[in-house]
TIGUTOR-726653 format. One record per residue (C-alpha): x, y, z. Coordinates in steps of 0.02 Angstrom, whole numbers, plus 50000, padded with zeros to 5 digits. Example, Ala and Ser with C-alpha at 12.3 -4.5 7.8 and 13.67 -1.06 7.14 Angstrom:
506154977550390;506844994750357;
***
This chain:
486375086749926;486855091449747;486485110349765;487775111549907;488985099049822;488815099549642;490055085949613;488745074349676;487505076949542;488815073449418;489245057549499;487425051149526;487735034149452;489265030649537;488525036249711;487005024249679;488305010649631;489385012949798;487825013949909;487124997549838;488814988449855;488964995150032;487224989150073;487564971749994;489254970250088;488414974550250;487064962250228;488314948650193;489324954150353;487714953350451;487184936750385;488964929450423;488914937250602;487244929050632;488054912350598;489334915350736;487964922150849;486724908150832;488174895750857;488584904251020;486734905351077;486504886751045;487804882051175;487284876451354;487964892551428;486594904851481;487874919551460;488514925851295;490414927851326;491194945351309;492484939751177;491044933151063;490064949451090;491664960151046;492044949450889;490264952250825;490544970350853;492324972150791;492264959750645;490334959850598;489824977050639;488484970950765;487984985250877;488084979251062;486224983051088;485644972550942;486654957951014;485924961051178;484144961551109;484404944751017;485124936151173;483704943351278;482444935551163;483404918251192;483444920851377;485304922651373;486264936251469;487734946151398;489454947651477;489554966551462;491144967551571;492024955151462;491524965551309;492194981551390;493844972351431;494054966451253;493714985451197;495024990751315;496274978651251;495894983951075;496175002251118;497824998151203;498434988951047;497895003950941;498925015351046;500425003951050;500365002750859;500345021650835;502015028450777;501625045350851;501665040151031;502305048851182;504135049451119;503745064451008;502575073051140;503915085551207;503755102251277;504515114851167;504275134551171;505805140651067;506015147150898;505375138550747;506615128250635;507075136150474;507005122550334;508225123750195;508175106150133;507465111049957;509155119849918;510445110550010;510855094050095;512245101750202;512025115450323;512725123350481;511485125050623;511405128350816;510645116250944;509215125551029;508545110051127;508985092351170;507705079451247;508195062751327;506735050751364;505545064851332;506345077251454;507315093151412;509175090951447;510665102351433;511885089351359;512065071051313;513425058751298;514045044651183;512745031051182;511275042151228;509675041051122;508925058551107;507985071151001;508875086850945;508065103050887;509155114550772;508795132250731;509095128350546;509135111250455;509165103250280;508315087450359;506565084650287;505345080450430;504055066450398;502515074850325;501305071950178;501695053450173;503515055650148;504635048750289;505935059950377;507745061150316;509165051550399;510975057350414;512225065150530;512505079850647;514325083250658;515225094250785;516935097450845;516595086551001;515605071850931;514405064950789;512525061550806;511685048250695;509975054250642;508825039750619;507225048950580;506635067050570;504945072050636;503915087350678;503685090850869;502665105850828;501965113250670;503695120750612;504845113350741;505955098650682;506565085250793;508155074650739;507925057350816;509435046950844;510965041550950;512525051250994;513855040250917;515445048650988;515795062651106;514675074851187;513355086651130;512605102451222;511325115051195;512105130451104;513375119551007;513645122550816;513405106650704;513585102850524;511915094850483;512205081450333;510755073050255;510985055150186;511075061050000;510755043749929;509165040350041;508435058050002;508725055249818;507855038449817;506405046049918;506245060049795;506225048249644;504775039249732;503805054849794;503775062249610;503225046049547;501815045949671;501185062149597;501285054349415;500495038749471;498965049049549;498705058549390;498845041949294;497505034249410;496305047549385;496585047349194;496335027949187;494985026249312;494055042149328;494015058349427;493225049149580;495025043549623;495615052749778;497055050149895;496635041250050;498445039750117;500195037150065;501935032050122;503485036950025;505185030850078;506795026549989;506235009349949;504615012249873;502965021749866;501295016149935;499715025049885;497945022149947;496485028549837;494685028049815;494005014049701;492814999849712;493654986749614;495344978449592;496364985549445;496494974449290;498124969249215;497684981249069;497394995249176;499004992649275;499944992249109;499025008049055;499515016849217;501325010749197;501455017549024;500665034249067;501935037349204;503435030549103;502905042348958;503075057049078;504775050549137;505455049348964;504745066448926;505975073749063;504945088549094;505495101249231;504705099349405;504255116749456;503805122449634;503045139149682;502225147249821;500435152649799;498825158449896;497895142649930;496235148349846;497225153149689;498095136749687;496455127349700;495775138349552;497215133449440;496775115049463;498075109549598;497505094849696;497475095549881;498005080549968;497005069150085;497305072950272;498425087850245;498165104550341;498555119850229;498915138250280;498495153850173;500025150650069;500415134349993;501845125549891;501205120249722;502165106049629;501935105449434;502565091949320;502175098949140;500335098349102;500215080249183;500145083749367;499855098749485;499675095849668;499895104549830;501495097249916;502845101550035;503885086449998;505555084349913;505635080049726;506745077349576;507185092349465;506615083349311;505395068649285;506795059449190;507735057849357;506505044549414;507195033649273;505905019449274;504315016249361;503554998849396;501934993849494;502334979049608;500634976449690;498834981949701;497644976249842;496064981149937;496254987550111;494494993550158;492804994950084;493005006449927;494905009249959;496275001349858;498145002049893;499555001449747;501344999949776;502665003949647;504635005649639;505735017749536;507455021049479;508785007949548;507355000349647;506344996549499;507804989349404;508234978149555;506474972249566;506464968249374;508154958749391;507504948249531;505984943449429;507174939049287;508094928149413;506484919149462;505954916949281;507664909849231;507464897549379;505774891449326;506294890249145;507794879849199;506754869049322;505494864649177;506714864749033;505514875948933;505264894048892;503844905248821;502224895848768;503014879448796;503324884148980;501504890748994;500884874048927;501954863949046;501324873949196;499514871749141;499714853649111;500464851049285;499084860949365;497774849749281;498744834849329;498794839549507;496944843249511;496564826249441;497674818049576;496844827949710;495194822849644;495674804549642;496394806749821;494694813749884;493844799249806;494884786149883;494754794650054;492874794650038;492804776449986;493944772150134;492884782650253;491294774250194;491984757150209;492464761550387;490724767950419;489984751950368;490994743150505;490584757950630;488734755650614;488924739150716;489814748750858;488234759450887;487344756551055;485574757351109;485124771551225;483294772451275;482734765351109;483934776550996;485554771750921;487064781350983;488754781050889;490264791350934;491884786050841;493454792050747;493874789450565;495684789950524;496204800350369;494434807550349;494284825250287;492644835850309;491854829050145;492214811250193;491474813450370;489824821550299;489614806950177;489894793350310;488694802950423;487374802250296;487604783950258;487574780050443;485914790250469;485104780350334;485684764250408;485334767450586;483604775550560;483414783350730;485094788950792;486254802550867;487994800750794;489684810550812;491184807050705;492914813950728;494514814350639;496194820850702;497624827350583;499164838250615;498614844450784;496814848750733;495174839750766;493744839350636;492014835050709;490354831650639;488624826850723;487054821350648;485364818050733;483964809250635;482364819150616;481294809450738;482554814750885;482854832650833;481494839250956;482474833151100;484284833651035;485014846850920;486564841850822;487344859650857;487164856451048;487964838751031;489454843850925;489784858251046;489754846551192;491144836651103;492144851951038;492244861151206;493204845651271;494464846451126;494744865151131;493474870750999;491794876650953;490594874850808;488804874650749;487554870450612;485734864650583;484744854150706;485014838250610;486914840550565;488134852350638;490144853450619;491584859150733;493374859650757;494674858450892;496564859250933;496784845951066;496714828050978;497334819951135;495634822751218;494574816551079;494404797351135;493774803251304;492594816851224;491884804551116;491634791651254;490574804451347;489204806251207;488184791551263;487854798451437;487524815651367;486234808851244;485464798051371;485094812551486;484114821051345;483124806251302;
***
């Protein structure tokens, strides 16, 4: 594809690396999914339930026909209706989570909104439409929630990752509190909020006043986002592309294409680059250009945005040039201070970085200082001495945990010696089902191994309850695995205590969440084993 997309040829090594990583990730995902599928297929049910099929599809990427083929080979049918029901619930959750739901879908056919918010935060405008519960109305009264459309406004409507402005619409007969501003059409701004006092009617003149403090903080963060984007490309490489963003008065959140977590050194370098541009205090210049001309000058188009023939180009010295319709500072120095506060992965090949600026960055640093002072006071140490104390405490904690695990194992083993005498004979094989108080998974495994060695020919189930959870392990000696599978045995018990599990024919584990039913579940093991022997 290099002839059609020249940038691919230049990124040949990176493309190969990404493809390899994707292949390896998918192989791991399939392998993990197969464990889940195998565990479900080993149960006594001859139908694979819809929730499991959906989990395989949604979490592990198993196509429905692949799951159906594997189930068919094992003589198991698939609950397609249950799968479709789970899919429907997922779609409903996705629609409910969408911010842009039916509340913004109103029918409007009037004039476009004139936006003057780049030049002023206070402006007189006329009400051209009012919507209450999605329907057009001629007037509203105090307490009504509504969406108001003005012929002209200083309020910025949510776009390009920047949230909409807040503020007030003030008229002679009342005051409307604007909680959010969104576009109900391409160039029609809806002011969402509540009429605090009085009455509003279509045709009224209002004074639109933007929350100046909130707008300023959002501008600090938005301008810093442009600088951060440029810094990411300089530090990590030109493959970095915006995959999404959210800019509000509190912080900036930026999603970008990259396959590895940032190192501490890379984060510091990004912070240094951005803060250097802040100290340079260069003018932030905006101009209107033809789209093609803007791209030729090196301006970056942002992910997910639709552009017309003419675009607004935002330039910050020689460091950053992007297409952007958002609101920004006049000079980079207005940002004051920039600090990265988190960096995480959100999808394969997509990372998320969050940062704060100005007063938000100062507050964050002061809070960190407060936490540091608390830790220093608690340990009565600072600097290197504090680091050494923390290291020493961590090593001491590890040693204690190791000793505790050893003692638990020893206790469980000693109980296991006594348990061997409780095994009953069922058709020539020993069957043992018992609880071991205080045993963790490791102790259960060790005890199981010792009991299998001692009992020679046996089917064993051991359980432990702690904090409302049940841990189970089942073992079957090799001479019995042709007739009894450990996975089937452990699932038989697990289902009675609200759980499920799986594993090898000779050893399997499970969990549950109903400890009260554990004694009865274990008591039913002998009968279940006897039926299969």
